[in-house]
PQR file of N, CA, C, O and H, with PARSE charges and radii, in Angstrom:
ATOM      1  N   MET A   1     151.064 126.313-117.474 -0.4000 1.5000
ATOM      2  CA  MET A   1     150.095 127.402-117.422 -0.0000 2.0000
ATOM      3  C   MET A   1     150.651 128.521-116.555  0.5500 1.7000
ATOM      4  O   MET A   1     151.040 128.286-115.411 -0.5500 1.4000
ATOM      5  N   LYS A   2     150.691 129.733-117.089 -0.4000 1.5000
ATOM      6  CA  LYS A   2     151.248 130.871-116.391 -0.0000 2.0000
ATOM      7  C   LYS A   2     150.175 131.535-115.534  0.5500 1.7000
ATOM      8  O   LYS A   2     149.061 131.784-115.995 -0.5500 1.4000
ATOM      9  H   LYS A   2     150.374 129.924-118.018  0.4000 1.0000
ATOM     10  N   ASN A   3     150.527 131.816-114.283 -0.4000 1.5000
ATOM     11  CA  ASN A   3     149.584 132.442-113.358 -0.0000 2.0000
ATOM     12  C   ASN A   3     149.959 133.912-113.200  0.5500 1.7000
ATOM     13  O   ASN A   3     150.743 134.265-112.318 -0.5500 1.4000
ATOM     14  H   ASN A   3     151.432 131.614-113.908  0.4000 1.0000
ATOM     15  N   GLU A   4     149.399 134.770-114.053 -0.4000 1.5000
ATOM     16  CA  GLU A   4     149.708 136.191-113.980 -0.0000 2.0000
ATOM     17  C   GLU A   4     148.960 136.837-112.835  0.5500 1.7000
ATOM     18  O   GLU A   4     147.782 136.561-112.604 -0.5500 1.4000
ATOM     19  H   GLU A   4     148.762 134.484-114.769  0.4000 1.0000
ATOM     20  N   GLN A   5     149.664 137.707-112.119 -0.4000 1.5000
ATOM     21  CA  GLN A   5     149.038 138.417-111.021 -0.0000 2.0000
ATOM     22  C   GLN A   5     148.799 139.859-111.424  0.5500 1.7000
ATOM     23  O   GLN A   5     149.592 140.461-112.149 -0.5500 1.4000
ATOM     24  H   GLN A   5     150.621 137.931-112.307  0.4000 1.0000
ATOM     25  N   SER A   6     147.700 140.397-110.943 -0.4000 1.5000
ATOM     26  CA  SER A   6     147.349 141.792-111.163 -0.0000 2.0000
ATOM     27  C   SER A   6     147.307 142.480-109.813  0.5500 1.7000
ATOM     28  O   SER A   6     147.291 141.830-108.768 -0.5500 1.4000
ATOM     29  H   SER A   6     147.056 139.908-110.354  0.4000 1.0000
ATOM     30  N   GLN A   7     147.288 143.791-109.847 -0.4000 1.5000
ATOM     31  CA  GLN A   7     147.200 144.537-108.594 -0.0000 2.0000
ATOM     32  C   GLN A   7     145.745 144.922-108.339  0.5500 1.7000
ATOM     33  O   GLN A   7     145.066 145.448-109.221 -0.5500 1.4000
ATOM     34  H   GLN A   7     147.301 144.319-110.696  0.4000 1.0000
ATOM     35  N   PHE A   8     145.281 144.657-107.132 -0.4000 1.5000
ATOM     36  CA  PHE A   8     143.927 144.972-106.707 -0.0000 2.0000
ATOM     37  C   PHE A   8     143.979 145.885-105.491  0.5500 1.7000
ATOM     38  O   PHE A   8     144.887 145.779-104.666 -0.5500 1.4000
ATOM     39  H   PHE A   8     145.832 144.230-106.415  0.4000 1.0000
ATOM     40  N   THR A   9     143.010 146.776-105.381 -0.4000 1.5000
ATOM     41  CA  THR A   9     142.823 147.557-104.166 -0.0000 2.0000
ATOM     42  C   THR A   9     141.646 146.957-103.422  0.5500 1.7000
ATOM     43  O   THR A   9     140.556 146.803-103.973 -0.5500 1.4000
ATOM     44  H   THR A   9     142.272 146.863-106.051  0.4000 1.0000
ATOM     45  N   VAL A  10     141.883 146.619-102.156 -0.4000 1.5000
ATOM     46  CA  VAL A  10     140.836 146.042-101.320 -0.0000 2.0000
ATOM     47  C   VAL A  10     140.440 147.082-100.281  0.5500 1.7000
ATOM     48  O   VAL A  10     141.284 147.594 -99.546 -0.5500 1.4000
ATOM     49  H   VAL A  10     142.768 146.744-101.709  0.4000 1.0000
ATOM     50  N   GLU A  11     139.151 147.386-100.228 -0.4000 1.5000
ATOM     51  CA  GLU A  11     138.600 148.305 -99.232 -0.0000 2.0000
ATOM     52  C   GLU A  11     137.924 147.450 -98.170  0.5500 1.7000
ATOM     53  O   GLU A  11     137.052 146.637 -98.477 -0.5500 1.4000
ATOM     54  H   GLU A  11     138.466 146.970-100.825  0.4000 1.0000
ATOM     55  N   TYR A  12     138.333 147.639 -96.913 -0.4000 1.5000
ATOM     56  CA  TYR A  12     137.736 146.845 -95.844 -0.0000 2.0000
ATOM     57  C   TYR A  12     137.526 147.693 -94.600  0.5500 1.7000
ATOM     58  O   TYR A  12     138.154 148.739 -94.436 -0.5500 1.4000
ATOM     59  H   TYR A  12     139.042 148.299 -96.664  0.4000 1.0000
ATOM     60  N   GLN A  13     136.641 147.234 -93.729 -0.4000 1.5000
ATOM     61  CA  GLN A  13     136.227 148.000 -92.556 -0.0000 2.0000
ATOM     62  C   GLN A  13     136.380 147.124 -91.317  0.5500 1.7000
ATOM     63  O   GLN A  13     135.999 145.954 -91.322 -0.5500 1.4000
ATOM     64  H   GLN A  13     136.132 146.384 -93.863  0.4000 1.0000
ATOM     65  N   ASP A  14     136.949 147.709 -90.243 -0.4000 1.5000
ATOM     66  CA  ASP A  14     137.061 146.955 -88.993 -0.0000 2.0000
ATOM     67  C   ASP A  14     135.792 147.123 -88.159  0.5500 1.7000
ATOM     68  O   ASP A  14     134.874 147.841 -88.555 -0.5500 1.4000
ATOM     69  H   ASP A  14     137.258 148.660 -90.239  0.4000 1.0000
ATOM     70  N   HIS A  15     135.744 146.462 -87.007 -0.4000 1.5000
ATOM     71  CA  HIS A  15     134.517 146.490 -86.201 -0.0000 2.0000
ATOM     72  C   HIS A  15     134.282 147.836 -85.520  0.5500 1.7000
ATOM     73  O   HIS A  15     133.224 148.041 -84.924 -0.5500 1.4000
ATOM     74  H   HIS A  15     136.490 145.879 -86.685  0.4000 1.0000
ATOM     75  N   TYR A  16     135.257 148.771 -85.594 -0.4000 1.5000
ATOM     76  CA  TYR A  16     135.068 150.130 -85.081 -0.0000 2.0000
ATOM     77  C   TYR A  16     134.508 151.067 -86.155  0.5500 1.7000
ATOM     78  O   TYR A  16     134.176 152.216 -85.867 -0.5500 1.4000
ATOM     79  H   TYR A  16     136.116 148.605 -86.078  0.4000 1.0000
ATOM     80  N   GLY A  17     134.407 150.578 -87.379 -0.4000 1.5000
ATOM     81  CA  GLY A  17     133.896 151.391 -88.474 -0.0000 2.0000
ATOM     82  C   GLY A  17     134.974 152.113 -89.264  0.5500 1.7000
ATOM     83  O   GLY A  17     134.657 152.900 -90.156 -0.5500 1.4000
ATOM     84  H   GLY A  17     134.678 149.644 -87.613  0.4000 1.0000
ATOM     85  N   VAL A  18     136.244 151.863 -88.957 -0.4000 1.5000
ATOM     86  CA  VAL A  18     137.347 152.499 -89.671 -0.0000 2.0000
ATOM     87  C   VAL A  18     137.553 151.773 -91.000  0.5500 1.7000
ATOM     88  O   VAL A  18     137.634 150.545 -91.039 -0.5500 1.4000
ATOM     89  H   VAL A  18     136.502 151.223 -88.232  0.4000 1.0000
ATOM     90  N   VAL A  19     137.638 152.538 -92.085 -0.4000 1.5000
ATOM     91  CA  VAL A  19     137.801 151.972 -93.426 -0.0000 2.0000
ATOM     92  C   VAL A  19     139.278 152.039 -93.817  0.5500 1.7000
ATOM     93  O   VAL A  19     139.934 153.065 -93.641 -0.5500 1.4000
ATOM     94  H   VAL A  19     137.572 153.536 -92.054  0.4000 1.0000
ATOM     95  N   TYR A  20     139.783 150.935 -94.346 -0.4000 1.5000
ATOM     96  CA  TYR A  20     141.169 150.822 -94.777 -0.0000 2.0000
ATOM     97  C   TYR A  20     141.205 150.448 -96.252  0.5500 1.7000
ATOM     98  O   TYR A  20     140.259 149.865 -96.783 -0.5500 1.4000
ATOM     99  H   TYR A  20     139.250 150.101 -94.489  0.4000 1.0000
ATOM    100  N   TYR A  21     142.313 150.792 -96.905 -0.4000 1.5000
ATOM    101  CA  TYR A  21     142.556 150.415 -98.294 -0.0000 2.0000
ATOM    102  C   TYR A  21     143.926 149.756 -98.356  0.5500 1.7000
ATOM    103  O   TYR A  21     144.885 150.262 -97.773 -0.5500 1.4000
ATOM    104  H   TYR A  21     143.081 151.265 -96.474  0.4000 1.0000
ATOM    105  N   ARG A  22     144.023 148.642 -99.052 -0.4000 1.5000
ATOM    106  CA  ARG A  22     145.313 147.969 -99.197 -0.0000 2.0000
ATOM    107  C   ARG A  22     145.434 147.452-100.620  0.5500 1.7000
ATOM    108  O   ARG A  22     144.502 146.854-101.158 -0.5500 1.4000
ATOM    109  H   ARG A  22     143.244 148.232 -99.525  0.4000 1.0000
ATOM    110  N   ASN A  23     146.591 147.688-101.223 -0.4000 1.5000
ATOM    111  CA  ASN A  23     146.878 147.148-102.549 -0.0000 2.0000
ATOM    112  C   ASN A  23     147.536 145.790-102.381  0.5500 1.7000
ATOM    113  O   ASN A  23     148.471 145.638-101.596 -0.5500 1.4000
ATOM    114  H   ASN A  23     147.348 148.174-100.786  0.4000 1.0000
ATOM    115  N   VAL A  24     147.048 144.809-103.116 -0.4000 1.5000
ATOM    116  CA  VAL A  24     147.608 143.456-103.073 -0.0000 2.0000
ATOM    117  C   VAL A  24     147.771 142.933-104.491  0.5500 1.7000
ATOM    118  O   VAL A  24     147.037 143.329-105.396 -0.5500 1.4000
ATOM    119  H   VAL A  24     146.288 144.932-103.754  0.4000 1.0000
ATOM    120  N   LYS A  25     148.736 142.044-104.679 -0.4000 1.5000
ATOM    121  CA  LYS A  25     148.904 141.362-105.965 -0.0000 2.0000
ATOM    122  C   LYS A  25     148.258 140.000-105.847  0.5500 1.7000
ATOM    123  O   LYS A  25     148.542 139.241-104.921 -0.5500 1.4000
ATOM    124  H   LYS A  25     149.332 141.722-103.944  0.4000 1.0000
ATOM    125  N   ALA A  26     147.382 139.698-106.797 -0.4000 1.5000
ATOM    126  CA  ALA A  26     146.646 138.436-106.776 -0.0000 2.0000
ATOM    127  C   ALA A  26     146.275 138.046-108.199  0.5500 1.7000
ATOM    128  O   ALA A  26     146.312 138.867-109.116 -0.5500 1.4000
ATOM    129  H   ALA A  26     147.151 140.315-107.549  0.4000 1.0000
ATOM    130  N   ALA A  27     145.915 136.776-108.364 -0.4000 1.5000
ATOM    131  CA  ALA A  27     145.521 136.268-109.678 -0.0000 2.0000
ATOM    132  C   ALA A  27     144.105 136.693-110.045  0.5500 1.7000
ATOM    133  O   ALA A  27     143.781 136.839-111.224 -0.5500 1.4000
ATOM    134  H   ALA A  27     145.884 136.109-107.619  0.4000 1.0000
ATOM    135  N   ASN A  28     143.248 136.896-109.018 -0.4000 1.5000
ATOM    136  CA  ASN A  28     141.857 137.275-109.272 -0.0000 2.0000
ATOM    137  C   ASN A  28     141.264 137.924-108.020  0.5500 1.7000
ATOM    138  O   ASN A  28     141.934 138.037-106.994 -0.5500 1.4000
ATOM    139  H   ASN A  28     143.510 136.778-108.060  0.4000 1.0000
ATOM    140  N   ILE A  29     140.010 138.348-108.115 -0.4000 1.5000
ATOM    141  CA  ILE A  29     139.345 139.041-107.008 -0.0000 2.0000
ATOM    142  C   ILE A  29     139.231 138.144-105.781  0.5500 1.7000
ATOM    143  O   ILE A  29     139.439 138.601-104.657 -0.5500 1.4000
ATOM    144  H   ILE A  29     139.465 138.257-108.949  0.4000 1.0000
ATOM    145  N   ALA A  30     138.905 136.882-105.986 -0.4000 1.5000
ATOM    146  CA  ALA A  30     138.752 135.959-104.854 -0.0000 2.0000
ATOM    147  C   ALA A  30     140.064 135.807-104.080  0.5500 1.7000
ATOM    148  O   ALA A  30     140.064 135.754-102.850 -0.5500 1.4000
ATOM    149  H   ALA A  30     138.736 136.511-106.899  0.4000 1.0000
ATOM    150  N   GLU A  31     141.161 135.738-104.800 -0.4000 1.5000
ATOM    151  CA  GLU A  31     142.458 135.609-104.131 -0.0000 2.0000
ATOM    152  C   GLU A  31     142.816 136.890-103.377  0.5500 1.7000
ATOM    153  O   GLU A  31     143.363 136.822-102.277 -0.5500 1.4000
ATOM    154  H   GLU A  31     141.161 135.780-105.799  0.4000 1.0000
ATOM    155  N   ALA A  32     142.514 138.058-103.953 -0.4000 1.5000
ATOM    156  CA  ALA A  32     142.759 139.329-103.269 -0.0000 2.0000
ATOM    157  C   ALA A  32     141.959 139.393-101.970  0.5500 1.7000
ATOM    158  O   ALA A  32     142.466 139.829-100.937 -0.5500 1.4000
ATOM    159  H   ALA A  32     142.069 138.113-104.847  0.4000 1.0000
ATOM    160  N   ASN A  33     140.711 138.956-102.035 -0.4000 1.5000
ATOM    161  CA  ASN A  33     139.851 138.896-100.854 -0.0000 2.0000
ATOM    162  C   ASN A  33     140.464 137.963 -99.807  0.5500 1.7000
ATOM    163  O   ASN A  33     140.500 138.299 -98.623 -0.5500 1.4000
ATOM    164  H   ASN A  33     140.299 138.601-102.875  0.4000 1.0000
ATOM    165  N   MET A  34     140.941 136.806-100.234 -0.4000 1.5000
ATOM    166  CA  MET A  34     141.512 135.817 -99.326 -0.0000 2.0000
ATOM    167  C   MET A  34     142.786 136.331 -98.648  0.5500 1.7000
ATOM    168  O   MET A  34     143.019 136.040 -97.475 -0.5500 1.4000
ATOM    169  H   MET A  34     140.911 136.533-101.195  0.4000 1.0000
ATOM    170  N   ILE A  35     143.602 137.084 -99.366 -0.4000 1.5000
ATOM    171  CA  ILE A  35     144.834 137.634 -98.799 -0.0000 2.0000
ATOM    172  C   ILE A  35     144.511 138.540 -97.612  0.5500 1.7000
ATOM    173  O   ILE A  35     145.164 138.463 -96.571 -0.5500 1.4000
ATOM    174  H   ILE A  35     143.413 137.321-100.319  0.4000 1.0000
ATOM    175  N   ILE A  36     143.505 139.394 -97.772 -0.4000 1.5000
ATOM    176  CA  ILE A  36     143.110 140.278 -96.667 -0.0000 2.0000
ATOM    177  C   ILE A  36     142.498 139.463 -95.535  0.5500 1.7000
ATOM    178  O   ILE A  36     142.805 139.709 -94.369 -0.5500 1.4000
ATOM    179  H   ILE A  36     142.975 139.456 -98.618  0.4000 1.0000
ATOM    180  N   ARG A  37     141.649 138.511 -95.851 -0.4000 1.5000
ATOM    181  CA  ARG A  37     141.003 137.660 -94.829 -0.0000 2.0000
ATOM    182  C   ARG A  37     142.026 136.896 -93.992  0.5500 1.7000
ATOM    183  O   ARG A  37     141.816 136.689 -92.797 -0.5500 1.4000
ATOM    184  H   ARG A  37     141.399 138.312 -96.798  0.4000 1.0000
ATOM    185  N   GLN A  38     143.126 136.479 -94.608 -0.4000 1.5000
ATOM    186  CA  GLN A  38     144.157 135.758 -93.858 -0.0000 2.0000
ATOM    187  C   GLN A  38     144.849 136.660 -92.850  0.5500 1.7000
ATOM    188  O   GLN A  38     145.230 136.211 -91.769 -0.5500 1.4000
ATOM    189  H   GLN A  38     143.296 136.647 -95.578  0.4000 1.0000
ATOM    190  N   LYS A  39     145.014 137.939 -93.201 -0.4000 1.5000
ATOM    191  CA  LYS A  39     145.693 138.883 -92.309 -0.0000 2.0000
ATOM    192  C   LYS A  39     144.737 139.520 -91.306  0.5500 1.7000
ATOM    193  O   LYS A  39     145.123 139.802 -90.171 -0.5500 1.4000
ATOM    194  H   LYS A  39     144.705 138.304 -94.079  0.4000 1.0000
ATOM    195  N   GLN A  40     143.490 139.749 -91.721 -0.4000 1.5000
ATOM    196  CA  GLN A  40     142.489 140.425 -90.896 -0.0000 2.0000
ATOM    197  C   GLN A  40     141.182 139.647 -90.965  0.5500 1.7000
ATOM    198  O   GLN A  40     140.278 140.056 -91.693 -0.5500 1.4000
ATOM    199  H   GLN A  40     143.177 139.520 -92.643  0.4000 1.0000
ATOM    200  N   PRO A  41     141.046 138.548 -90.241 -0.5600 1.5000
ATOM    201  CA  PRO A  41     139.872 137.674 -90.403  0.2800 2.0000
ATOM    202  C   PRO A  41     138.537 138.268 -89.956  0.5500 1.7000
ATOM    203  O   PRO A  41     137.484 137.789 -90.375 -0.5500 1.4000
ATOM    204  N   ASP A  42     138.562 139.298 -89.117 -0.4000 1.5000
ATOM    205  CA  ASP A  42     137.304 139.828 -88.580 -0.0000 2.0000
ATOM    206  C   ASP A  42     136.827 141.104 -89.266  0.5500 1.7000
ATOM    207  O   ASP A  42     135.919 141.761 -88.757 -0.5500 1.4000
ATOM    208  H   ASP A  42     139.418 139.687 -88.776  0.4000 1.0000
ATOM    209  N   VAL A  43     137.410 141.474 -90.406 -0.4000 1.5000
ATOM    210  CA  VAL A  43     136.994 142.693 -91.091 -0.0000 2.0000
ATOM    211  C   VAL A  43     135.888 142.402 -92.097  0.5500 1.7000
ATOM    212  O   VAL A  43     135.651 141.257 -92.482 -0.5500 1.4000
ATOM    213  H   VAL A  43     138.148 140.940 -90.819  0.4000 1.0000
ATOM    214  N   ILE A  44     135.220 143.475 -92.509 -0.4000 1.5000
ATOM    215  CA  ILE A  44     134.193 143.390 -93.551 -0.0000 2.0000
ATOM    216  C   ILE A  44     134.822 143.905 -94.842  0.5500 1.7000
ATOM    217  O   ILE A  44     135.261 145.052 -94.910 -0.5500 1.4000
ATOM    218  H   ILE A  44     135.412 144.405 -92.196  0.4000 1.0000
ATOM    219  N   ILE A  45     134.862 143.057 -95.857 -0.4000 1.5000
ATOM    220  CA  ILE A  45     135.373 143.474 -97.166 -0.0000 2.0000
ATOM    221  C   ILE A  45     134.269 144.271 -97.847  0.5500 1.7000
ATOM    222  O   ILE A  45     133.177 143.757 -98.086 -0.5500 1.4000
ATOM    223  H   ILE A  45     134.505 142.125 -95.802  0.4000 1.0000
ATOM    224  N   ARG A  46     134.563 145.536 -98.158 -0.4000 1.5000
ATOM    225  CA  ARG A  46     133.560 146.398 -98.775 -0.0000 2.0000
ATOM    226  C   ARG A  46     133.670 146.420-100.293  0.5500 1.7000
ATOM    227  O   ARG A  46     132.659 146.506-100.989 -0.5500 1.4000
ATOM    228  H   ARG A  46     135.450 145.954 -97.964  0.4000 1.0000
ATOM    229  N   ALA A  47     134.898 146.341-100.812 -0.4000 1.5000
ATOM    230  CA  ALA A  47     135.083 146.389-102.266 -0.0000 2.0000
ATOM    231  C   ALA A  47     136.452 145.833-102.634  0.5500 1.7000
ATOM    232  O   ALA A  47     137.407 145.928-101.862 -0.5500 1.4000
ATOM    233  H   ALA A  47     135.720 146.271-100.246  0.4000 1.0000
ATOM    234  N   VAL A  48     136.528 145.254-103.819 -0.4000 1.5000
ATOM    235  CA  VAL A  48     137.799 144.821-104.402 -0.0000 2.0000
ATOM    236  C   VAL A  48     137.792 145.323-105.836  0.5500 1.7000
ATOM    237  O   VAL A  48     136.899 144.985-106.614 -0.5500 1.4000
ATOM    238  H   VAL A  48     135.753 145.176-104.445  0.4000 1.0000
ATOM    239  N   THR A  49     138.790 146.132-106.185 -0.4000 1.5000
ATOM    240  CA  THR A  49     138.844 146.695-107.535 -0.0000 2.0000
ATOM    241  C   THR A  49     140.194 146.408-108.174  0.5500 1.7000
ATOM    242  O   THR A  49     141.225 146.381-107.502 -0.5500 1.4000
ATOM    243  H   THR A  49     139.515 146.406-105.552  0.4000 1.0000
ATOM    244  N   LEU A  50     140.168 146.197-109.472 -0.4000 1.5000
ATOM    245  CA  LEU A  50     141.385 145.976-110.245 -0.0000 2.0000
ATOM    246  C   LEU A  50     142.023 147.330-110.539  0.5500 1.7000
ATOM    247  O   LEU A  50     141.355 148.239-111.032 -0.5500 1.4000
ATOM    248  H   LEU A  50     139.330 146.219-110.017  0.4000 1.0000
ATOM    249  N   VAL A  51     143.315 147.466-110.237 -0.4000 1.5000
ATOM    250  CA  VAL A  51     144.029 148.709-110.518 -0.0000 2.0000
ATOM    251  C   VAL A  51     144.429 148.684-111.987  0.5500 1.7000
ATOM    252  O   VAL A  51     145.123 147.762-112.415 -0.5500 1.4000
ATOM    253  H   VAL A  51     143.857 146.728-109.837  0.4000 1.0000
ATOM    254  N   PRO A  52     144.007 149.679-112.772 -0.5600 1.5000
ATOM    255  CA  PRO A  52     144.378 149.711-114.190  0.2800 2.0000
ATOM    256  C   PRO A  52     145.895 149.800-114.362  0.5500 1.7000
ATOM    257  O   PRO A  52     146.585 150.371-113.518 -0.5500 1.4000
ATOM    258  N   ILE A  53     146.397 149.249-115.429 -0.4000 1.5000
ATOM    259  CA  ILE A  53     147.839 149.236-115.676 -0.0000 2.0000
ATOM    260  C   ILE A  53     148.395 150.656-115.713  0.5500 1.7000
ATOM    261  O   ILE A  53     149.520 150.876-115.264 -0.5500 1.4000
ATOM    262  H   ILE A  53     145.836 148.786-116.115  0.4000 1.0000
ATOM    263  N   ASP A  54     147.651 151.619-116.228 -0.4000 1.5000
ATOM    264  CA  ASP A  54     148.102 153.011-116.308 -0.0000 2.0000
ATOM    265  C   ASP A  54     148.470 153.547-114.935  0.5500 1.7000
ATOM    266  O   ASP A  54     149.467 154.258-114.804 -0.5500 1.4000
ATOM    267  H   ASP A  54     146.737 151.441-116.593  0.4000 1.0000
ATOM    268  N   GLU A  55     147.692 153.225-113.908 -0.4000 1.5000
ATOM    269  CA  GLU A  55     147.920 153.753-112.570 -0.0000 2.0000
ATOM    270  C   GLU A  55     149.078 153.060-111.869  0.5500 1.7000
ATOM    271  O   GLU A  55     149.641 153.617-110.926 -0.5500 1.4000
ATOM    272  H   GLU A  55     146.883 152.647-114.014  0.4000 1.0000
ATOM    273  N   LYS A  56     149.446 151.864-112.303 -0.4000 1.5000
ATOM    274  CA  LYS A  56     150.537 151.144-111.663 -0.0000 2.0000
ATOM    275  C   LYS A  56     151.898 151.659-112.112  0.5500 1.7000
ATOM    276  O   LYS A  56     152.861 151.595-111.348 -0.5500 1.4000
ATOM    277  H   LYS A  56     148.988 151.413-113.069  0.4000 1.0000
ATOM    278  N   THR A  57     151.994 152.165-113.330 -0.4000 1.5000
ATOM    279  CA  THR A  57     153.287 152.595-113.851 -0.0000 2.0000
ATOM    280  C   THR A  57     153.573 154.025-113.429  0.5500 1.7000
ATOM    281  O   THR A  57     152.679 154.871-113.393 -0.5500 1.4000
ATOM    282  H   THR A  57     151.212 152.217-113.951  0.4000 1.0000
ATOM    283  N   ASP A  58     154.819 154.277-113.115 -0.4000 1.5000
ATOM    284  CA  ASP A  58     155.233 155.634-112.765 -0.0000 2.0000
ATOM    285  C   ASP A  58     155.508 156.397-114.049  0.5500 1.7000
ATOM    286  O   ASP A  58     156.192 155.911-114.950 -0.5500 1.4000
ATOM    287  H   ASP A  58     155.545 153.590-113.144  0.4000 1.0000
ATOM    288  N   ARG A  59     154.968 157.585-114.110 -0.4000 1.5000
ATOM    289  CA  ARG A  59     155.182 158.417-115.288 -0.0000 2.0000
ATOM    290  C   ARG A  59     156.013 159.621-114.893  0.5500 1.7000
ATOM    291  O   ARG A  59     155.980 160.050-113.740 -0.5500 1.4000
ATOM    292  H   ARG A  59     154.413 157.980-113.378  0.4000 1.0000
ATOM    293  N   ASP A  60     156.758 160.170-115.839 -0.4000 1.5000
ATOM    294  CA  ASP A  60     157.591 161.342-115.581 -0.0000 2.0000
ATOM    295  C   ASP A  60     156.897 162.633-115.979  0.5500 1.7000
ATOM    296  O   ASP A  60     157.552 163.673-116.043 -0.5500 1.4000
ATOM    297  H   ASP A  60     156.785 159.821-116.776  0.4000 1.0000
ATOM    298  N   ASP A  61     155.597 162.610-116.249 -0.4000 1.5000
ATOM    299  CA  ASP A  61     154.851 163.802-116.689 -0.0000 2.0000
ATOM    300  C   ASP A  61     154.786 164.819-115.574  0.5500 1.7000
ATOM    301  O   ASP A  61     154.202 165.889-115.747 -0.5500 1.4000
ATOM    302  H   ASP A  61     155.065 161.765-116.197  0.4000 1.0000
TER
END
């Protein structure tokens, strides 16, 4: 069984109220959430969104 990873943008907030965005590669939303939680256990995850394939590829336009 192949485990394809997609790119997700995770929006999270620290206890000072500063909002951060980080792109991570994960198999699903739960895994993307877990990746951030492992690095920053005390943050509040505000959103996790799947990055569309169009936005991941570099275009020469």
